[in-house]
RODO-2510 file (C-alpha; in nm, 4 decimals, decimal comma):
residues 355
     n   res          X          Y          Z
     1     m   -12,7167     4,7365     2,5888
     2     r   -13,0867     4,7784     2,6869
     3     k   -13,0468     5,1349     2,8233
     4     n   -13,1546     5,4261     2,6281
     5     w   -12,8609     5,6589     2,6015
     6     r   -13,0686     5,9674     2,5660
     7     h   -13,2538     5,9237     2,9148
     8     v   -12,9268     5,8380     3,0871
     9     a   -12,7606     6,1429     2,9352
    10     t   -13,0641     6,3440     3,0718
    11     a   -13,0212     6,1898     3,4231
    12     c   -12,6573     6,1892     3,4519
    13     g   -12,5195     6,5155     3,2651
    14     a   -12,2713     6,5798     2,9748
    15     a   -11,9861     6,3781     3,1303
    16     a   -12,1997     6,0701     3,1682
    17     m   -12,3396     6,1327     2,8174
    18     l   -12,0050     6,1150     2,6539
    19     l   -11,9207     5,7752     2,8155
    20     v   -12,2509     5,6297     2,7614
    21     t   -12,2388     5,7269     2,3902
    22     a   -11,9146     5,5956     2,3325
    23     c   -12,0299     5,2232     2,4737
    24     g   -12,3723     5,2886     2,2813
    25     t   -12,2603     5,2197     1,9423
    26     e   -12,4297     4,8922     1,9422
    27     g   -12,7071     4,7333     2,1342
    28     s   -13,0690     4,6203     2,1380
    29     k   -13,4116     4,7324     2,2250
    30     a   -13,6354     4,5082     2,4481
    31     d   -13,8040     4,3760     2,1266
    32     g   -13,4735     4,2516     1,9772
    33     t   -13,4231     4,5590     1,7567
    34     e   -13,0766     4,6415     1,6959
    35     l   -12,9569     5,0087     1,7531
    36     v   -12,6841     5,1391     1,5397
    37     q   -12,5142     5,4704     1,5928
    38     p   -12,5240     5,6525     1,2392
    39     a   -12,2215     5,8227     1,0774
    40     a   -12,1489     6,1895     1,1692
    41     g   -12,3686     6,4207     0,9940
    42     s   -12,6115     6,1560     0,8870
    43     g   -12,8800     6,2367     1,1617
    44     s   -12,9774     6,0761     1,4825
    45     a   -12,9720     5,7165     1,5873
    46     k   -13,3544     5,7531     1,6293
    47     d   -13,4462     5,8207     1,2780
    48     g   -13,1269     5,7442     1,0798
    49     a   -13,2182     5,9898     0,8331
    50     g   -13,0713     6,3442     0,7525
    51     g   -13,3144     6,5294     1,0048
    52     e   -13,4856     6,4629     1,3323
    53     g   -13,8344     6,2576     1,2620
    54     e   -13,7371     6,1746     0,9012
    55     a   -13,7985     5,8095     0,8104
    56     p   -13,5155     5,6476     0,6143
    57     k   -13,5830     5,6095     0,2499
    58     p   -13,6079     5,2496     0,1076
    59     g   -13,2981     5,1411    -0,0900
    60     k   -13,3499     4,9749    -0,4197
    61     a   -13,3311     4,6254    -0,4887
    62     g   -13,2764     4,5621    -0,8339
    63     q   -13,3010     4,1765    -0,9392
    64     l   -13,3391     3,9745    -0,6282
    65     a   -13,1500     3,6391    -0,6302
    66     v   -13,1397     3,3102    -0,4440
    67     r   -12,8132     3,2236    -0,2579
    68     s   -12,7359     2,8873    -0,0750
    69     d   -12,5913     2,9552     0,2266
    70     g   -12,4036     2,6746     0,4220
    71     e   -12,5993     2,7382     0,7424
    72     l   -12,9241     2,8801     0,6418
    73     g   -12,9938     2,7264     0,3238
    74     p   -13,1501     2,9207     0,0427
    75     l   -13,1991     3,2728     0,1164
    76     v   -13,2836     3,6090    -0,0859
    77     t   -13,0441     3,8624    -0,1736
    78     d   -13,0737     4,1956    -0,3501
    79     s   -12,9026     4,2804    -0,6850
    80     a   -12,5711     4,3787    -0,4944
    81     g   -12,5780     4,0328    -0,3006
    82     m   -12,6839     4,1597     0,0196
    83     t   -12,9216     3,9540     0,2419
    84     l   -13,2579     4,0651     0,2839
    85     y   -13,4622     4,0008     0,6120
    86     r   -13,8066     3,9790     0,7464
    87     f   -13,9372     4,1070     1,0968
    88     d   -14,1631     3,8488     1,2966
    89     k   -14,3454     4,1639     1,4362
    90     d   -14,4690     4,2567     1,0951
    91     t   -14,7503     4,0821     0,9305
    92     a   -14,7841     3,9145     0,5885
    93     d   -15,1631     3,8874     0,5615
    94     p   -15,2353     4,1839     0,5135
    95     p   -14,8907     4,2946     0,4680
    96     a   -14,7670     4,5465     0,7129
    97     s   -14,4493     4,6998     0,8263
    98     t   -14,4284     4,7723     1,1976
    99     c   -14,0412     4,8979     1,1727
   100     e   -13,9853     5,2518     1,2080
   101     g   -13,7724     5,5227     1,3471
   102     e   -13,4505     5,3702     1,5192
   103     c   -13,5492     5,0213     1,4046
   104     a   -13,5776     5,1432     1,0350
   105     a   -13,2227     5,2897     1,0944
   106     a   -13,0758     4,9736     1,1982
   107     w   -13,2977     4,7754     0,9370
   108     p   -13,3230     4,9993     0,6349
   109     p   -13,6551     4,8854     0,4295
   110     v   -13,6097     4,7481     0,0797
   111     a   -13,7603     4,9696    -0,1890
   112     a   -14,0298     4,7910    -0,4288
   113     g   -14,0077     5,0175    -0,7505
   114     d   -13,7264     4,8640    -0,9247
   115     a   -13,7452     4,5021    -0,7816
   116     s   -13,7669     4,2004    -1,0112
   117     a   -13,7260     3,8113    -0,9687
   118     s   -13,4499     3,6098    -1,0837
   119     a   -13,5187     3,2711    -1,2319
   120     d   -13,5004     3,1173    -0,9021
   121     l   -13,7857     3,3225    -0,7344
   122     n   -14,1380     3,3210    -0,7906
   123     p   -14,2372     3,6793    -0,9279
   124     e   -14,5764     3,6251    -0,8051
   125     l   -14,4649     3,6289    -0,4460
   126     l   -14,3305     3,9847    -0,5093
   127     g   -14,5477     4,2679    -0,3821
   128     s   -14,5220     4,6011    -0,1814
   129     v   -14,6783     4,7597     0,1200
   130     s   -14,7319     5,1458     0,1690
   131     r   -14,4971     5,2909     0,4753
   132     s   -14,5911     5,5791     0,6958
   133     d   -14,4217     5,8213     0,4812
   134     g   -14,5941     5,7097     0,1843
   135     s   -14,2970     5,5102     0,0370
   136     q   -14,3507     5,1630    -0,1203
   137     q   -14,1543     4,8691     0,0517
   138     l   -14,1125     4,5343    -0,1290
   139     t   -14,2749     4,2281     0,0168
   140     l   -14,2209     3,8555    -0,0534
   141     g   -14,4809     3,6250     0,0339
   142     g   -14,6344     3,9097     0,1803
   143     w   -14,3500     3,9978     0,4235
   144     p   -14,1826     4,3318     0,4101
   145     l   -13,8125     4,3122     0,3406
   146     y   -13,5182     4,4700     0,4895
   147     r   -13,1620     4,4978     0,4697
   148     f   -12,9312     4,5094     0,8321
   149     a   -12,7078     4,7944     0,8774
   150     k   -12,4193     4,5639     1,0101
   151     d   -12,3976     4,3669     0,6850
   152     t   -12,1216     4,5166     0,5043
   153     e   -12,0348     4,2569     0,2699
   154     p   -12,2060     4,0597    -0,0014
   155     g   -12,3105     3,7325     0,1720
   156     d   -12,3051     3,8775     0,5223
   157     t   -12,5837     3,7378     0,7565
   158     k   -12,5120     3,9395     1,0693
   159     g   -12,8946     3,9904     1,1132
   160     q   -13,0040     3,6293     1,1314
   161     n   -13,2021     3,5678     1,4674
   162     v   -13,1458     3,9013     1,6009
   163     g   -13,3698     3,9563     1,9169
   164     g   -13,5442     3,6281     1,8035
   165     t   -13,7324     3,8094     1,5667
   166     w   -13,5114     3,8883     1,2555
   167     f   -13,4303     3,6217     1,0113
   168     a   -13,3037     3,6144     0,6518
   169     s   -13,6151     3,5638     0,3893
   170     a   -13,6233     3,2214     0,2143
   171     p   -13,7287     3,2446    -0,1665
   172     d   -14,0953     3,1398    -0,0391
   173     g   -14,0954     3,4591     0,2197
   174     k   -14,0701     3,2380     0,5165
   175     k   -13,7591     3,2051     0,7579
   176     a   -13,4409     3,0855     0,6130
   177     g   -13,2394     2,8509     0,8520
   178     a   -13,5762     2,7552     1,0483
   179     p   -13,6787     2,3891     1,0319
   180     r   -13,9252     2,3279     0,8054
   181     p   -14,2130     2,0520     0,8645
   182     a   -14,2173     1,7362     0,6908
   183     l   -14,5536     1,8478     0,5384
   184     g   -14,5991     2,2268     0,4848
   185     v   -14,8392     2,4738     0,3299
   186     f   -14,7458     2,7347     0,0790
   187     k   -15,0006     3,0071     0,0016
   188     s   -14,9432     3,0597    -0,3732
   189     p   -15,0928     3,3963    -0,5090
   190     e   -15,2272     3,2297    -0,7952
   191     l   -15,3179     2,8506    -0,6852
   192     g   -15,3925     2,9117    -0,3480
   193     e   -15,2662     2,6916    -0,0651
   194     v   -15,0791     2,3884    -0,1700
   195     l   -14,8947     2,1279     0,0131
   196     t   -14,5052     2,1264     0,0198
   197     d   -14,2374     1,8647     0,1344
   198     r   -13,9798     1,9224     0,4266
   199     n   -13,7396     2,1314     0,1923
   200     g   -14,0526     2,3691     0,0977
   201     r   -14,0857     2,2278    -0,2663
   202     t   -14,4452     2,1984    -0,4183
   203     l   -14,6004     1,8717    -0,4281
   204     y   -14,7823     1,7696    -0,7620
   205     l   -14,9894     1,4968    -0,8765
   206     f   -14,9988     1,3425    -1,2189
   207     t   -15,3233     1,2677    -1,3668
   208     k   -15,2083     0,9701    -1,5850
   209     d   -15,1732     0,7897    -1,2694
   210     t   -15,4457     0,5786    -1,1122
   211     p   -15,5725     0,6566    -0,7594
   212     w   -15,7775     0,3421    -0,7048
   213     p   -15,6144     0,0801    -0,6772
   214     m   -15,2965     0,3154    -0,6958
   215     k   -15,0844     0,2897    -1,0025
   216     t   -14,8141     0,5068    -1,1338
   217     a   -14,7744     0,6105    -1,4986
   218     c   -14,4441     0,7772    -1,4183
   219     d   -14,1769     0,5695    -1,5921
   220     e   -13,8048     0,5677    -1,5735
   221     k   -13,7763     0,8809    -1,8243
   222     c   -14,0454     1,0507    -1,6159
   223     l   -13,8581     0,9883    -1,2884
   224     e   -13,5718     1,1983    -1,4078
   225     k   -13,7741     1,4959    -1,3607
   226     w   -14,0373     1,4008    -1,1060
   227     t   -13,9449     1,2872    -0,7700
   228     p   -14,1627     1,0789    -0,5623
   229     a   -14,2430     1,2484    -0,2253
   230     p   -14,1620     1,0211     0,0784
   231     p   -14,4392     0,9487     0,3339
   232     v   -14,5248     1,1664     0,6120
   233     s   -14,7001     1,0914     0,9355
   234     a   -15,0707     1,1556     1,0690
   235     a   -14,8863     1,4022     1,3070
   236     d   -14,7167     1,5722     1,0224
   237     a   -15,0509     1,6043     0,8575
   238     k   -15,2309     1,7606     1,1572
   239     a   -14,9323     1,9928     1,2122
   240     a   -14,9920     2,1276     0,8507
   241     g   -15,3658     2,1517     0,9226
   242     v   -15,4484     1,8656     0,6621
   243     d   -15,6878     1,5721     0,7647
   244     p   -15,4708     1,2566     0,8210
   245     d   -15,7223     1,0359     0,6502
   246     l   -15,6230     1,2088     0,3032
   247     l   -15,2741     1,0548     0,3359
   248     f   -15,1761     0,7175     0,2045
   249     t   -14,8355     0,5393     0,1714
   250     f   -14,8057     0,3979    -0,1838
   251     t   -14,5299     0,1284    -0,2501
   252     t   -14,4095     0,1805    -0,5904
   253     p   -14,2902    -0,1110    -0,8319
   254     d   -13,9124    -0,0725    -0,7209
   255     g   -14,0172    -0,1108    -0,3444
   256     t   -13,9792     0,2410    -0,2373
   257     q   -14,2647     0,4257    -0,0387
   258     q   -14,4296     0,7326    -0,1721
   259     e   -14,6652     0,9657    -0,0206
   260     a   -15,0261     0,9899    -0,1824
   261     v   -15,2991     1,2416    -0,1068
   262     n   -15,6570     1,1153    -0,1619
   263     c   -15,5032     0,8221    -0,3424
   264     w   -15,3127     1,0483    -0,5786
   265     p   -14,9039     0,9701    -0,5691
   266     a   -14,7402     1,2976    -0,4743
   267     y   -14,4248     1,4299    -0,6582
   268     t   -14,1805     1,7028    -0,6351
   269     f   -14,0661     1,8806    -0,9691
   270     k   -13,6712     1,9215    -1,0475
   271     g   -13,7588     2,2115    -1,2158
   272     d   -13,8566     2,3992    -0,9004
   273     t   -13,4745     2,5197    -0,7677
   274     a   -13,6452     2,6912    -0,4477
   275     p   -13,9167     2,6902    -0,2034
   276     g   -14,2120     2,9034    -0,3439
   277     q   -14,1851     2,8012    -0,7020
   278     t   -14,4675     2,6034    -0,8781
   279     n   -14,3105     2,5599    -1,2239
   280     g   -14,4472     2,2279    -1,2458
   281     q   -14,7937     2,3382    -1,2798
   282     g   -14,9844     2,2334    -1,5843
   283     v   -14,6851     2,0794    -1,7499
   284     g   -14,8100     1,8549    -2,0301
   285     g   -15,1426     1,9402    -1,9056
   286     s   -15,1144     1,6652    -1,6728
   287     w   -14,9155     1,7882    -1,3849
   288     f   -15,0859     1,9951    -1,0963
   289     a   -14,9857     2,1162    -0,7691
   290     i   -15,1729     1,9669    -0,4796
   291     k   -15,4349     2,1856    -0,2871
   292     k   -15,4431     2,1646     0,0968
   293     d   -15,8153     2,1389     0,1158
   294     a   -15,8757     1,8142    -0,0798
   295     e   -16,1903     1,5838    -0,0582
   296     n   -16,1377     1,2514     0,1034
   297     d   -16,3133     1,0111    -0,1344
   298     r   -16,0419     0,7699    -0,2521
   299     g   -15,9314     0,9524    -0,5559
   300     r   -16,2432     1,0530    -0,7379
   301     t   -16,1945     1,4130    -0,6885
   302     v   -15,8444     1,5213    -0,8166
   303     p   -15,6941     1,7284    -0,5459
   304     a   -15,5242     1,9748    -0,8013
   305     a   -15,4757     2,3111    -0,7605
   306     k   -15,7293     2,5033    -1,0162
   307     a   -15,8829     2,1528    -1,0353
   308     e   -16,1267     2,2848    -1,3019
   309     q   -15,8347     2,2936    -1,5442
   310     a   -15,7557     1,9368    -1,4701
   311     p   -15,9235     1,6283    -1,5987
   312     e   -16,1695     1,4631    -1,3886
   313     a   -16,1060     1,1362    -1,2128
   314     g   -16,2988     0,9254    -1,4469
   315     a   -16,5829     0,6834    -1,3442
   316     d   -16,7435     0,6142    -1,0142
   317     d   -16,5084     0,3591    -0,9248
   318     g   -16,2364     0,6354    -0,8848
   319     a   -16,0202     0,5105    -1,1697
   320     a   -15,8044     0,7952    -1,3421
   321     p   -15,8465     0,8702    -1,7003
   322     g   -15,5088     0,7355    -1,7852
   323     d   -15,4573     0,4345    -2,0203
   324     g   -15,2519     0,2222    -1,7831
   325     g   -14,9733     0,2433    -1,5529
   326     t   -14,7516     0,0618    -1,3227
   327     s   -14,9057    -0,1140    -1,0088
   328     g   -14,7958    -0,0707    -0,6593
   329     s   -14,9556    -0,1319    -0,3137
   330     g   -15,1417     0,1085    -0,0901
   331     s   -15,1780     0,1646     0,2823
   332     s   -15,3273     0,4399     0,4811
   333     s   -15,0879     0,6734     0,6969
   334     d   -15,2067     0,4862     1,0105
   335     g   -15,1013     0,1615     0,8967
   336     g   -15,4469     0,0366     0,7903
   337     s   -15,4995    -0,1346     0,4441
   338     n   -15,6595     0,0450     0,1712
   339     g   -15,7075    -0,2596    -0,0424
   340     k   -15,5099    -0,4703    -0,2673
   341     s   -15,3640    -0,3388    -0,6058
   342     d   -15,5166    -0,5280    -0,8928
   343     g   -15,1579    -0,6500    -0,9945
   344     g   -15,2154    -0,5285    -1,3461
   345     s   -14,9843    -0,3024    -1,5694
   346     g   -15,0958    -0,1011    -1,8684
   347     s   -14,9042    -0,0324    -2,1827
   348     g   -15,0501     0,3016    -2,3326
   349     g   -14,8838     0,5737    -2,5042
   350     r   -14,6259     0,8131    -2,3864
   351     y   -14,7174     1,1110    -2,1926
   352     d   -14,5619     1,4517    -2,1550
   353     y   -14,3697     1,4457    -1,8263
   354     g   -14,1941     1,7937    -1,8826
   355     y   -13,8539     1,7026    -2,0213
***
């Protein structure tokens, strides 16, 4: 119901007020914020607290967890299993909450004080924001987190897409259940903007690979932990704000096609179990997340997050410092040829693949 029952009561008198109050136990405002009638003695629908004008205090979160929902995919819950939500009218950079009064009664803010991350969440994404009453609200990826008053049991997701502005939070702070682009960008507090695949998984490069001509040093044992990323289109790159000329398609020795960024083959790490994780960063001193803002120089510059900690790409011919690998063939994302592989294969020592 879009009418404000207080205004109707004023216009129509006490009898009309009783009628409208009975029908006004649920409804929504124009901005999609649901109105929830509080229990007797709990205060007004406007503030949802014990007295007029008081803001509801954020409820504790405990250890946050990731739950796989059949419809929405991975989403974040509190320690009691209750779904946590984000609001499109808030902001993440800088973090700010716009949900006060009636909104906060329907969508109780989550307190930051005792919050911690389970193994499926990146603890670096947890933060806090000050509310108007001075309390600290938990944030994930910069987005303030809330519960929904109509979720009464663990696993409920009744707040999903309410008003087109409320969504369960994915583990990286983005919207659970929303389609993700084939190529995404994740803003890591530690690493900056890094690339992700269509499932929100971080993309990595292996400095033992050779960028030009492209060769892979990730053998069968390596592939048990590191999965070649599938190619994306030039349109996907543009949508992510990435220069399409940075992307190349690498044909691996078994004939499958793999995405490459500035001629460096891209992988996901099976140790990343949810979006927002960067557990593969620095594994064996050879694996690094791929940063969004990479140079386009056919592999001479390693497009690694915190690249100053990664090995340089060798000599002026763009060869990587690896001691060999398995050759493949490469082509640019627009179908143009990037040149031919030298067809050679190396024999070199074993590398630390992170298993």
